[in-house]
N, C-alpha and C positions, 0 to 999 in steps of 0.2 A: 266858674272858678277856673283858675289856671294853676298847673303844677309846673314849676320851672326847674330845669336841670341846668345848673351853671355849666357853661362850656359846651352845652349840647343844645338840641332843639328845645322848644317850649311846647309841651303837650297842652293843647287846648281841649279841655274836657268839660262838657256840660253837666254830666251826671256820673256818679259812681257811688258805690255803697258807702254810707256813713262817713267814717273818718277820712276816706280818700277824697271823694268829690261831692257827695251830697251833704245836705244840711249846711248850706253856705250862708245862713242868715247872719252869722257873726257870733251868735250866742254859743258860749262854750268852746270857741275856737282858740287854738294856740299853735305855735310853731315849735315842735319838739326839736331837741338836739339830736341829729342823726349821727351815729357813729361813723368813723372814717370808712369810706367806700372804696373798694378796690376796682370796681367795674369801670374799665376804660379810663382809669386814672381821673375820674370826674368827681367833683364835689357836688353834693345834692342839696338844694334848698327847696323845701316843700312845706305846704300847709296841710296839716291833717286835723280837720275839725273833729272834736269829740262830742258834738251835740247829737241829739237824737236824729236819725236819718229821715230825710224827706226827699222825695223824688219829683219836685216841682218841674213841670215841663215834659215829663215822660208821657208818651202816648198811652192812654189807658185802654188797652185792648179789652173789649168785652170777652167774657169767658167763651161765648159761643164762637168767637172769631179765631180761637186757637185751633189752627188747622195744620195738617201735614202737607209738606211739600212733595215734590215728585223726584224721580231720579232713575238712574240705570240700575234697577234693583237686581237684575239677573247677573250683571257683572260684579255687583257688590257682594253677592251672597257668598262667594268662595274666597274673598280676600279680606285681609285686615283693613280696618278703617281707622282714621283719626278724625275725630269731631273737633270743630273749632267754633267757638262763640265769638261774636263781635259786639261789644257793649253798645255801640251806637247803631248797630245794624238790626235787622229784624228777622234774621235767620241764624240757625246753627248749620254750618256746612260739614259734610262728610267727604273725606278723600280716601281713595285707595292708597295704601302704603305697603312697602316703600314705592315711591314714584319720583325719581329724580327729574323726570320730564315735566313735572309741574302741570299735570292734567287738571281739567276743570272738576268741580265737585261732582261726586257720583250721585249724591242726593242731598236734600235739605229738609230741615224742620223749620217751618215758617211761622210768622206771627208771634214771635217772642220779642221781648224788649228788656234792655238793661241787664244783660246776662253776663255774669262774671265766671266763676268756676262751674264746671260741669263734670259728670261722671257716668261711667258705664259699669253695670254690675255683671256677674257671671252669667246671668240669663240674657245678656246682650241688650238689656233695656237701657235707654238713655235717660238720665235724670238731669233736668234743667231747672235750677233755681231761677225763677223769672222775677227779677226785682221790680220790673215795670208793673206787674200785676200783683206782686207779693204772693206768689203761689209757687209750689213745687210741682212741675209738670213732668210726667213720666211717659216716654214714648217707646213703642215696640222696636224690635231689632231693625237695623238698616233703615233708619229714618221712618220707622213704622208709625202706626196710628197713635193718637193720644190715648193712653191707658188710664191715667189718673191725673187729676189736678186738685191739689190739696192747698187750701188757704193757709198762709202763715199767720199765726195768732198776733193780734195787735197790729202795730204799724212798723214792726221791725223788718228790715230788708233781709232777704236770703242771699247768700253769696258763694257758697261752695257745698260740696257733698262728698261723702266717703262711705264705704260699705263694710259691714261685717257679714261675710257670706255664711258663716256658720250659724249665726242667729237670724239670718235673713232680715237684717236691719240696715236702713240707710240713716246716716247722720248728716243733718243739714246745719251749716254754720250760719249764724245770724250776726249782724254787724254791730249795732249799738243800741242798747247794752249788749255786749257780746255773750251769746248763748249758743248751745248746740242742741238741736231738737232731734230726738230719735223717732223713726217711723218704720214700722214693719213693711216689708215688701207687699204691695197691694192694699195696704190699709188706707182708710179715709181720714184719719186724724193722727196727730203727733202724740208721743208720750211726754213724760216729764222732762223738762229742759235741764241740761247740765250748764251750770254757770260758774265761772271762775272770776272771782272778785278783782284780782289784779289786772285783768284784761279789759281795757276800755273800748277798743275797736278791734274787730277781727274780720278776716276775709278767707280763712282757711280752716280745714278740718282734715284729719287723717286717722286711719285705723290700722294698727299693726296686726301681725299674725296671731297675737294673743288676745285680740279684742280690746286692747287699750285704746282710748280715744284721745287724740291730740288736737290742740288748738293753738294758733299763733296770732299775733297782732302787736298792738302797742298798749302801754299803760296810759293812765290819765296824764302823766308827765311827758309822754312821747317816747318812752324807752321801749325797744323791741323786747318781746317776750314770747316764750313757748311754754306750754303747760300740758299736763297729761292727767286723765282720770284712769287709774288702774282698774281694769275690769269694767270700764265704762260706768263707774258708780263712785259714790263717796265724794270726798273733797279733791280738788285739783292739786297737783304738785307741779311747781315750776321747774324747768330744766335749766341747769347751769351751763348753757352753751354760749360761746362767744362768736363774733364775726357777723352778727345780724345787723341789718339796716332797717328793713321793713319786710318781715316774712309774709308772703301772700299765699304760696302754694306748699302743701305738705304731701309727701308720698313715701312709700317704702319699696326697696328692691327685695329680691328673693333672699338676700342675706341679712335682712332686717336693718339695713342701713337706712337712715332717715334722710330723705331728699327734701331740702328746703329751697324753694324758688323764692328768692328775695329780690324785690324790685330795686333795692339799693345796692346789693353786693354780689348778685349773680346767683348761680345754682350751687348751694352748699351741701356737702354730703358728710353726715356724721355717723360714726360707728356706734353700736351699743356700748355703754349705756347712755349715750348722747350727753356728753359733758365736755366742756372745753371747746377748743377750736375745731373747725371742720377738718376731716382727714383729707379731703379733696375738694377742689373748687373747679367748676366749669364756668369760664367767663363768656357770657353770651354776647351777641353782637349788638344788643340794645337793651332797653328796659324790659325785663322779663317778669311777668306776673305769675303765670302758671306754667307747669310742664307736665308731661306724661311719659312714662317709660313703657316700651312695648312689652308684650307677654314673654319674650325670650330674654329680656334684659339687655338687648343689643343697642337699640336706638332710643335716644331721648328727644322728644318733640317739645320745643320751647317757644312759647308765644313771644313775639317781639313787637312791642308797642312802637318803638322808634321807626322801624321800617315798614310796619304793617304786614307782618309775615309770621309764619311758624318755621323756625329753623331746626334742622335735624342734626344731631351730634351723635357720634359714637359714645355710648355711655361710659365704656371702660377707659377710653383715652381722652375724651372731651374734644375730639377732632370734629370740626365742622364738616358736614357732608353736602347738604343742599337746603334750599328753602322752598316752602309752599307759599305762593302768592296769588294764585289764580282764584279770583273771587274774594280776596281779602284786601282791605285797604287800611292805610294808616289812619285815615279819617274815621273809619268805623271802629277802630281800636280792638284788635284781636286780644282776647284775654284767656278764656277757658280753653283747655285742651284735654281730650279724653281719648283713650285707645280702646278699640273693640277688636279682638278680645282683650280684656283688661289683664 
């Protein structure tokens, strides 16, 4: 399947979770109407199938083959890291940050496949939703050993992860049908899924300081949508926000502003109670699926599919600083970004 951005390059993508790239059999596919996009003054034409996800062609790594890579662990112990996943690659790279010199990865987690969003919790454990094996893999700090590998129920792909540190719970986003699965830290199985009927395809999940769980994606008609479960329970409520094209990444800053990384319109920042137009927009240098804010709220690390990089911006001003490209390629498609410490 190909995703074409009019006036820009054409992304050649073999696989991606559900409505973006996988499930390309033709059944249930449609081309939604994407709202006007501000990013680079480009108009976007995409196909987002809404059929059940399939990952035909993905290398099916046996569970025993999920291994840890190596790295300069001594150097990495004292520094912040940014983890970067590449959908067509087989590793998650970790880089010491900040590093304008664009040094090589400090360490890697290997033998992963079809990885989209990733996350790091307060214990510095790396959570990797591995769509190639349909498992949630958890690794110790600084590219540490594999701690847990939990199978995703059924045939639904996992695509993103967020955390409630107070309840020691991770929330894993599933693609089609869109669901959010909770799992306690260290647990061997998931809890009861959260399902929001209006969302047909989803690639993102976020948790705010109050423990509310957010999910974004598109409806069956292709319209962008954000929703929330108050207190991580009950029925979902949709957010009346504007400016969305296709929301992929969700996060929050220290002031509870909602950061939406939208592959169509850029990085959108909404103040509580998250209604109407974004209060601020950071225009990335390319198609941006996920981003991560550092622990001090100073730098925002944004994946760039167009260039095959992670671009660093001053969060307050949106000013571009530098790019991480060492060990990242456009062909391998950088998607997930996570900061340690979170």
